[in-house]
C-alpha positions as CSV (number, residue, x, y, z in Angstrom):
1,M,0.0,0.0,0.0
2,K,1.4,3.3,-1.0
3,I,1.0,6.2,1.4
4,G,1.9,9.1,-0.8
5,E,4.1,9.8,-3.7
6,R,7.3,8.6,-2.0
7,V,6.7,7.2,1.5
8,T,5.6,3.6,1.5
9,E,5.1,0.7,4.0
10,T,8.7,-0.2,3.2
11,T,9.8,3.3,4.4
12,I,7.9,2.7,7.7
13,Q,9.5,-0.7,8.2
14,N,13.0,0.9,7.5
15,V,12.3,3.5,10.2
16,K,11.3,0.7,12.6
17,Y,14.5,-1.1,11.8
18,L,16.6,1.9,12.5
19,S,14.7,2.6,15.7
20,E,15.4,-1.0,16.9
21,M,19.0,-0.6,16.0
22,F,19.3,2.4,18.2
23,Y,17.4,0.7,20.9
24,E,20.1,-1.9,21.0
25,W,22.9,0.5,20.2
26,D,25.0,0.4,23.5
27,N,25.3,-3.4,23.4
28,S,26.0,-3.7,19.8
29,G,29.1,-5.3,18.3
30,W,27.7,-5.6,14.8
31,P,30.0,-6.1,11.8
32,I,30.6,-3.0,9.7
33,I,28.2,-4.3,6.9
34,V,25.3,-3.9,9.4
35,Y,26.2,-0.2,9.8
36,L,26.7,0.3,6.1
37,D,23.3,-1.3,5.4
38,A,21.6,0.9,8.1
39,Y,23.3,4.0,6.7
40,C,22.0,3.2,3.2
41,L,18.5,2.6,4.6
42,A,18.7,6.0,6.4
43,A,19.7,7.7,3.2
44,I,16.8,6.1,1.3
45,I,14.4,7.1,4.1
46,L,15.6,10.7,4.0
47,E,15.2,10.8,0.2
48,E,11.6,9.5,0.5
49,I,10.5,11.8,3.3
50,N,12.1,14.8,1.6
51,H,9.9,14.2,-1.4
52,E,6.6,13.3,0.3
53,P,4.1,15.9,-1.0
54,G,1.1,15.4,1.2
55,P,0.4,15.1,4.9
56,I,0.8,11.8,6.7
57,G,-1.2,11.1,9.8
58,G,-2.7,14.5,9.7
59,R,0.5,16.5,9.3
60,Y,3.3,17.1,6.8
61,I,6.9,15.7,7.2
62,D,8.8,18.5,9.0
63,A,12.3,19.4,9.9
64,E,12.2,17.4,13.2
65,D,11.4,14.3,11.2
66,R,14.3,14.9,8.9
67,W,16.7,15.6,11.9
68,A,15.8,12.2,13.3
69,I,17.2,10.5,10.2
70,L,20.2,12.9,10.0
71,H,21.1,12.2,13.6
72,A,20.8,8.5,13.0
73,M,23.1,8.8,9.9
74,E,25.7,10.7,11.8
75,H,25.7,8.2,14.6
76,I,26.0,5.3,12.1
77,H,28.8,7.2,10.3
78,E,30.6,7.5,13.6
79,R,30.5,3.7,14.0
80,I,31.7,3.2,10.4
81,I,34.7,5.5,10.5
82,G,35.5,5.6,14.2
83,I,35.5,9.4,14.6
84,E,33.4,10.9,17.4
85,C,30.0,12.3,16.5
86,T,29.7,16.1,16.3
87,I,25.9,16.3,17.0
88,H,24.6,17.0,20.5
89,A,22.0,14.2,20.6
90,D,23.1,10.9,22.1
91,S,22.0,7.5,20.8
92,N,19.1,7.3,23.3
93,K,17.8,10.7,22.1
94,T,18.2,9.6,18.5
95,C,16.3,6.4,19.3
96,E,13.4,8.5,20.8
97,E,13.4,10.7,17.6
98,L,13.2,7.7,15.4
99,Y,10.4,6.1,17.4
100,K,8.5,9.4,17.2
101,L,8.9,9.5,13.4
102,Y,7.8,5.8,13.2
103,D,4.7,6.5,15.3
104,H,3.9,9.5,13.1
105,L,4.2,7.5,9.8
106,V,2.3,4.5,11.1
107,L,-0.7,6.7,11.8
108,K,-1.6,6.5,8.2
109,F,-2.2,2.7,8.5
110,R,-4.3,2.7,11.6
């Protein structure tokens, strides 16, 4: 089922996957391929939400939604290259942001 022009059920599942990844972040010892896959998923999600023309769940995608993905991408990038993250949000905050975005997107399917 397609939500709008760009955001789909797959987008929502990808946001859920990223949320779960950040939920388990502190205990993770994943191989680098997991981080690379997650980074690519985050980039795809960002592209999809950046081009969503209509409201989802009663509101439009906004800057806060985009920042959730950008924060996730920066944290993942930190794990890939081993350089400290420059953003102020920690992984728990990023997890909360992602869950908020997920909840917002899933409203369309309720």
